[in-house]
N, C-alpha and C positions, 0 to 999 in steps of 0.2 A: 741753271739754278738761279743765276742773277735775275733773269726775267721773272721767274716764279716769285722770288723774294720781292721784287719791285711791284708785281701785281698784288701780292699779299698786302704790302704797305698801302697801296692805292685803295683796295677794298676796305681795309681797316679805317682809313681816313674817311671814306664815305659813311661807314657805319657810325663813327664818332659824330659826324655831322648830323646824321639822322637822329642819333641819340640826343644831341643838344637841342635840336628842333622839337623832338618829342617831349623832352624835359620842360621846355618852355610852355608848350601847350598844356601838358598835364598840370603844371603850376597854375596856369590860367583857369583850368577847370576847378581845381581845388580852391583857388582864391574866390571864384564866383560862388561855389557851393557854401563856403564858410562865411563870406562877407555879404552875399546877396542871395542866399538860398531860400527856398520856400517850402521845403519838405516838412519842417516843424509846424508851420502854420496849417498845412494840409492835414497833418496828423491830428492837430488840435480839433479841427472841424470834424474829421471822420470819427474820432473817438468820443468827443464830448458833445457833439450835436447829434450824431447818428447813433453812436454807442455800439453795444454788442451786436454781432451780425451773423447769427447762426443761419445756415442754409435754410431757405424756405420761409424765413421770418420777414415781417414788414421792414425791419431794419436792414436786412440784406438787400431787399429790393431798393430801398432808399440809397444804399451805398453804390449800387449799380448805376443809378441815375446820377448821383453825385460825381462819381469818377468819370462817367461819360461827359458830363458837362464841363468838368475841370479841364479835360484834355481838349475839348472843343474850344474853350476859352483861351487856352494856351496856343491855339492856332496850329495844332498838329495837322498833317496833310490829310489823314483819314482817321476817323473815329467811328467805331461801329460795335454792335453787340453780336455775340455768337450764342445761339440758343443752346441750353443744356438742361435736361431734367435732373432735379436734385432731390435727395431724400428730405423729408420734413419731420424731424424728430422734435418733440417738445418735452420740456422738463416737468411741467405741471407744478403743483404745489411743492413747497420746500420739503426736502427730505427729513425724516426723523429716524434716528438710530440711537439706541441706548442699551447698556448692560442692565439687565433687569433682576438678576438674582445673586448679586455678589453678597455673600454672607457677611463680609467684613466692611464693605463700602456702600452697600445698598445700590440704588439706581444711579447710573452715571451716563449723562448725555454725551454723545460722540459727534464730532463734526465730520459730516460726510456730504458728498455730492454724487448723484447718479452718474454712471459712466454713459457716454454718448452712445445712442442706439439701443440702450438697455430697455427691456420691458419693465413695467412697474409692478409693484405688489398690489396696488389698489388700497382701499381704505382698511381692509382686513389685515394688511401687513404680513410679515413672516416672523415667527418666533421659534428659535431653535438653538441647540447647543452649537458651540463653535469648535472647529478643528483648525489648528494653526499649521501652515506649511511655508517653507521658504523657497517655493518655486514649483514648476510643473513636474519635475522629476520626483520630488518628495511626495507630491500628490499621488503620482502613479504608484509609488511604493506602498502608500497607505491602502489604496484600492477601495472597492465598494464597501467592504465590511466596516471600515473606519469612517467613511465619508457620507454614506447614504443617510438622508434626512437631516443633515447638518448644514450649517453655514460655513463655507471655507474662507478662512482669513489668509490671504496671500501676503506674507510679511517680509519678503526679501527687499532690502533697501538698495538704493544706488550705491555703487562702490565709491566711497569718498576718497580713495587713494588715487583715482584716475584724474589727472590734471585736465584731460580733454573730457569735459562733462558729457558731451554727446555720446562718447563711447560708454560711459557709465549708464546713461539713459538707455542705450541699446541693450545693455546687459540686464536691465530690470524690467523693461516695458512689455516683454512677452507675457508676463503673468496678468497684465491688464488687458492686453489685446485678446489673448486666447484662453486665459484662466477660467472665465465663467463657463465656456463651453466644455473645457476639460473637466471642471468640477461637476457639471451637469452629467457628464458621461458616467460618473461614479455615484450619481443619485443625490448630489447636493441640492439644496433648495434655494440657495442664494450665495453670492460671493461678495466679500469685502477685500479691497486691494489697498495696500499701503501706497500712498501717493508717491509718484515717481518724482522725487524732489531732492535737492541738495541741502535743504534747510530743515530744521525742526521748528515747526510753527503750527498755527491753527487753521491754515488755509488748505482745504482739500484740493487736489489737482485732478480735474476730470480728464477726459480723453476718450477716444473711441474704443469700442470692443468689436470683435467680429464673431458673430454666431456661426457655428459650423452646422451645415445642413445635416439633418437626421439626428440632431441632438436637441433635447428640450432647451428652451430659452428661459434662463433663470435671471432674476433681477440682480444687478451688480452695482456697487458703489465704490468710490474712492474715499478713503479715510485720511484725515490729516496726519502728518508724521507724528505730531505730538500725541494725538489720541491713539495712533497705532501703537506707540510705546505704552500707553495706558492699558489698552486692550491686551497687549502681549503680557504685561506684568500681572494683570488680574487673572489671565488664563493660567499662568504658571502657578498661581495660588489655588485655583479652582478649575480642574479639568472639565467639570460639568457646567461651566459658565454658559449662560444663555444670553443671546442678544435679540432685541426686537428691531426689525427693519421695516420701514414704510416709505414707499416712493410712488409717485403718480405720473411718471413719464410714459410716453407712448409714441409709436411711429405712425404718422399719418400718411396718406397717399402722396406720391412724388408730386412736385410742383415745377413749373417752368421758371428757370432763372437764366442767367447769362454770364459768360466771360465778357469782359470789357476790354476792347483793343484800341490802342491809338498808335499811329505810326508816322514816321518821317520817311518819305520815299527816297530810295537811293538815287543818286545822280548818274552813276555809271553802271552799276550792277544791281538794279532794283530787285532782280529775282533772287538775290542772295539775302537772306534774312538773319538778323541778329535780334534775339528776343531778350528782354529783361522783364522780370515779373515777380509778383508776390501773390498771396491768396487773399481775396477780399473778404471771405467769410471768417468768422471767429467763433469761439465758443460763446455761450450765453452768459458766462461768468466774466466779471470785469468788463473791459471795453476793447479787448484785443489790440492793445497798443504795440507791444513787442511782437505779438503773434496774431496777425501778421500785418497790422496797419503800417508798421515801419517799412516792411518790404514793399508794400504797395506805393507809398508816397515816395520812397527812394527811386522806384522804377519810373514813375511819372517824372520825377525830378531829372533823371538822366536825359530824357528827351527835351525837357524844358531848358536844361543847361546847353544842349546843342543849339537850340533856337536862340537863346540869349547871347551865346558867344558867336553866332553866325557860322557855326560849323555845318557844312553841307556834306553829309555822309555819302560815300560812294555806294554803300549798301543800304538796304531798307532796315531801319531800326524800329522795333516794335516794343511797346510796353503792354503787357498783358496782365489784367487783374483776373486771376483764376477764381472760379467759384467752387466751393465745396471740397476744399482740401481736408478739412478737419474730420468729417465723418462720411467720406465716400470717394473723394478724389475724382469726382465726375468731370469737373472742369478741365483738369489736366489731360484726362483720357480723351475727352471730346475734342480738345484742341489738337492733340496729336493725330487723332483719327481723321479730322478734316484736313490737316496739313498733308497727310499721306494720300488721301483721296484726291486732293487738288495738285499733288506733285510739287509741293512747296519745298524749296531748298533752304533749310535752316542750318546755317553753318555753325552757329553757336547759340546757346541759351544760358543766361545768367539769372539765377534765382536768389532772392534775399528772403530767407525764412528762418533766421537764427537769432532774431532780435535786433534792436536798434543800438547796440553797443559799439564801442570803438572797433573799427575793422582791423583785423590782424592778417588777413590774406584771402586767397581764393583756393578752393579745392576743386579738382577737375577729374572728369572721367571721359575718356574718348580715345581717339587715335593718338598714338604715342608721339608722332611728329608734331601734331598740333599742340600737345601739352608742352613739349620741349620748347616750341616757339613762344608760347605764352610765358613760360618760365624764364626765357631770355630777357624779358622786360622787367624782371623783378627789381633790379636796381633803381629803376625810375620811380617805383612806388615806395621804396624803403624810407625816403625822407618823411613820409606821411604815416609811418608806423605800420605799413603793410608789407610784410616780409615772408609770409608763409604761402608758397606756391606749390602745394603738395597734391597728392592724389591718394585715394579716390575722393570724389565729391560730386555735387550736383544739387538735386532737390526733388521733392515728391512730385510737384506739378510738372516739371520739365523732364522727369524721368521717362515718361512714355515716348519722348522724342529720341531716345537712345538708339532704337532699332533703325532710325532713319539716318544714322551716321553723324548726328549732331554732337558737337563738343559740349558737354554739360559742365557748368561751372556754378559753384555755390559760394556766395560771399560768406566768409568766416569771421564774425566778430569775436571779441573776447567773450568766452562762454561761462565765466565763473558765476555770474548773477542770473543767467537766463532761467535756470530751473528753480529759482526762488519765486518766479512769477508765472511760469508756463502753465496755461490752462486753469488759472485761478481767478478769484474775485480781485486779486491784487494786481492783475495785469492792466494797469491804467496809465493814462497820459503822463501823470506826474512822475512815473518811474522811468521816463525816457529823457535822456540828456540831449539838449538841442545840438551841441557841438559834435557829440558822438554820432548822432543820426546824420548830420550833414557830412561828416567825414566818410561815412559809408556810402552816401549818395555820390560824393565826389570820386571815391575809389571806383564805384561801378561805372560812372560816366567815363572816367579815364581809361578803364580797361576796354570798354566798348569802343572808344576812340581808337585805341591801338589795334584792336581786331578789325575794325572797319578800314583803317588805313592800310594795313599790311595783308589782310585776308588770312585764310587758313587753307 
């Protein structure tokens, strides 16, 4: 028993020594990110000089070349493009929607934006009575008799009582993604969806929809939360209320685009890969500052910090700018497909796609032993406000790597403001705080450092 106790003390002393060394390096990483970071300047250029970057657009192509050149200029060991065919949806002329026969209030203009991948109405528009539902189940109960020939207004809001706003988002977004096809099944001529947002304002929140095969494709728009309240109130007064809807969006043939990859080659185990990434594309509203310009520049900054601090990783560290997360996920799927075909060993993938707000933690999905190992480092991060090492987690673009045994990790910033800007004209550079963005980049770099040092 004496020898076991002595051995335990010896191992504990070693662990404390490792911890102190790690704490010193993690502090250096955060110090450099906060006092000498470049993520904010990168984001300024990406959002204000290039702008919105919808897949297939000239701006998306410009962002590809910009991020490639940035990583070359930073001296990463390898920088290259990975081909991927992406959808090319265009919004066309600005949308028009209005209540047209309110006996009490007359014509009322409504703030809407077409949902991504939606078909358009063309110049003739759609004029029909409105039926209001609070979700897909309520739509099903109404059936064809009550829905055919009408515009379905999906009016279920996000649950404001949920502190974790991404949970509230998940509880409301199904009516945006699948609602239009479900409405078409019962003969609806169009769909209007309450914006998936935590605020009441005039900004409609776009987002993708998925058309179901063998169902008609009907036009669909998101309506601002403020005008959703107006439409709901007017409909309660007049069940025969009619709305006119006009959109000019269309889906064009797929175009060639690219994932952009930069890496620092591992010095001891180059075949083990740690990925950090964000998606380079954005919606055509705003300039995609939080979604997901922030994640892209933070990922580049991780590798830049390694270079700046002279950290020579044992394993290969990759920054990946994924293309087409918003309306197709083609980039993430193509990356995972090529990784599988080439037999690449991705031990961990860290995605930042929840905004550039203050980091609160990391959420993980994968092997339980790997998760426990990462959780054991939590105390090192707590001085920087990063304390939530829970599960599950990950990200849309790294999700396809799950089947290859990769530990999936998502950076989790404070989420209270995210769904005020998400997918809107309001997602612009001025909504991003420099220090918060840099804290996130520092946290990502520090976690990558720990994974690289100790492996999984």
